[in-house]
N, C-alpha and C positions, 0 to 999 in steps of 0.2 A: 790675628795672633797678637800677644800680648808681649809687650818689650820688658825685658828680666830687668830687674829692680839692682841701682847700682847701685856696689860694692865697695867702702872709701879701708884703704891703707894708712898706718898712719906712717908720716915719710920723714917730718922733722921735727924738730922743736927748736925755738931760744927762749930762752929767760932773760931775766936782768935781776941785781948783779948775776954775769956771765964767771960764776967761780963754780968749781966743784962739788961747792954744800950747796946751793941754789939748784942743780942741774937733778941734785940727788934727791930734796926736799921739793924737786917740780914733782920731779914721777911721783915721789910719794904719794901727794897727792892726788893728782890726774888718777893713775893708776888705785888709789881708796877707791875716790867719787865712783870713777867706771866700773871698778867689780860690783857694784850693786846696781847699779841701771841695765837699763834692757837697750842703753844703743848701742848699734852693730858695730860701732868703734869698736866697744867696747873693751870683746875679745883682745884684741889688737895692741891694743893701750895696754892693757894688761900682762902680753906676750912680752915687749918690747922692756916695760917694767923687770921682768923675769929675768931677761935679758943680761937688765943691766945688776942684778945683785939686789932689786927691786918688792917687796913684798907688799902685797896690801895692806893696809891700814885699818884696824874699825874705823866707821864712822858713825857718830852722832846726828839721830835727829838730820835724816839722809832724807832730802827733796827731789821728785823729781820736776821737771820742766816740759815738758813734752815739747821737743820743736822749737827748747829756748835753751836748757841746761840746767844745770844740777846742782846742789848745795848741801852743805853736809858738817858739820864738826868732824877737823880730822888734827889728830895729836899725833903729829912729826916723833918720832923714838926720843931724838935726843932733847926735850922738847915737857914740859909740868904740864901747859895749861894747851887742850886744846886751838885750833884756827875754827875761825869761820871762812867757809872756803867756798866760790862763786865759780862754776866753767860755764862758758857756754859761747855763744854768740855776742859780736860786739854791741850789740841794740838792748839785748838782756844785761849784759858785764854795766852799757851805762844806764837801765834803768836801777839798775842795783848800788852804782854810784860809783862804781871802779874808777879812777882814773888809770890811762893807757899812757906811759910813759914816748917820751918824743922814740928813741930808737927800739920801737917793739910799735908804735906805730907802723915805721919804716918799714921791716920786716910785717908784719900783718896787711900793708896795701900792697906794697911785693909779692906777696906771696897770696893775696887775693886778687891779683892784676892772673896770675897764671892759669894756663886753660886746665878743665879739670881737674882743677883743689878749692874745697871750701879751710878752711881754722875756726879752730879754736878759741878764744880766749882762757886765760883762768886765772885764778889771784886770790888776795887776803892781807886783809888790811888797809883796806881803801885802795889798793894798787892793783893793774894787773901784773902778774910776777913772771908771764912766759904765754908764748904762741903757739900754738901746735897745729900743722899742716896735713891733713887728706889728700891723698888722688883717688881718681879711681881709677879700680882694681881691671885692666884688658878683662874683657869677657872674651874667654875660648872659643 
């Protein structure tokens, strides 16, 4: 008997600075990158963004790094120039040179310690801007 593949559900996110504008920008970025990916969590992230009135925007130079993360240039609706955005594992973002603010580090470590959860970090301009938490969907 083959074990069923685990499916993850988008559960929570934490951004810094914790403001309505950053929450909106963060959802634009992660939904836009995920909409281009083949990752199993993509549809759930896009669904949550749409519930919050956020539609994915165009991503230039999209890159998928299987098992590590995603990247590309995302132009936020209120900005003139696109931002180079990276999202993925802690190790991947460290390799890309992004720093994790202490407050987000606390959240990331807490969520990493929770049973049946995984985290994804995302950022731009040299800093991790937010952490996403996914939890395993119970099998029926």
